[in-house]
C-alpha positions, 0 to 999 in steps of 0.5 A: 402637832397635837398632844393627845391624852390617849385612853387606856385600852385603845391601841395606837395601830390596827392589827390582825386581832385589833379591830379598834385603834386610834387610826380609826379616829384620825379624821376627827383630829384634823381640825380643818387640815385635809391631811390626817395626823400621824402618831410620832411614837406609840404607847402600848394599848394599856398605857394611857396619857401623852401621845404626840401626833404630827399634823403633816409629813414635814412635822412628822419628820422633824419630830421623829428626828427630835425623838432619835436625837433624844431631845423629847423628854417623857415621864411616866408614872407607874404603880408597881408591886413592891418597893425598890431598894433605893428611892431613886436610880438608873436602870441600864439593861440592854433589851432584845426581842425574843419569841417562842411558839408557846409564849409568843414574843417578849423583850428580855435583858441581854448583853446582845440587845440594844442599849436601854436606859431608864431613870426612876424615882419613888414618888410615894409608897404604900404597904406593898406597892409604890408609885414610881416616876420613870424617865426613859432616856432611850425608846425601846419596846416595853422598856419601862415594863422590863426595867421595872421588873429588873428592879424587882418591882413589876408593874401592877397588872402587867400580864407579861413581865408581872403577875397580871390581873383579870380585873386591872390593866397594866398601871402605866401612864404617860404623865408628861412630854416636853417638846423643844421648838425651833424658837428655843421654847420648850412645850411641856404637856401633862395628862391627868391621871385616869380614874382607874389609876387613881382608884388603884393608888387608893386601893394600894394605900398610896397617897399623892 
C-alpha cells in the first residue's frame, strides 16, 4: 500500500470537466511494480492530505474491506467559520443525495438518508474561526462538510455548504490515517499541513 499526501486542487478521478486528476500520475507511483496502484477511497478535489492507495488487486480488496468494517481510522483538520457551542461532541445526522436543475447535486441531512456519524474536537480558536479535528466513523460523501455546517460552523471556503470564497479553497485536510495490519500492528501516517492551510490559520488568528 501507499499513503499519498494528495495536494489540494487535484481530483482523485477524471471527469467530464476534469482534465487533470491523480489517475494521470499513477504510472509514476508503481515503484517497480507493473500494475498501477488504485485509490482505496477518495478525497474531494480541494481536500489535501492522506490518501490510501493499494498496489495490487488483492491489497485493494483487503483494504476496502477494512474500510467497510470501520477498522481504518481517519482524522481530518478543518478551519471553520464560527466556534461550536461545545468544545467536543458527536454529530449523528443521516445524509441523502439530492439534485436540482438549478443547483446541481448536494448532500443533505434527512431521516431517509444513510447513517452518518462524526466526532469532533475544537483544537484551537480565534476571534471568529476555529480549528477542529473531525473523526468520521462512517464514510459518506461530503460527510464532514455537511456535519460541520450542522454545527453552525461551515468549513471556510466551502462553496456548497458554507459561504465560499474566490480566493480560499475549502479548508479541509486529511491529517492522519491508521491502517491495521494482519500482524496486529497498526500503521499510522500523518500529512503535514499545507502552506495555504497554515496561512489561513494565521490570518484567522488561530494558534497551534
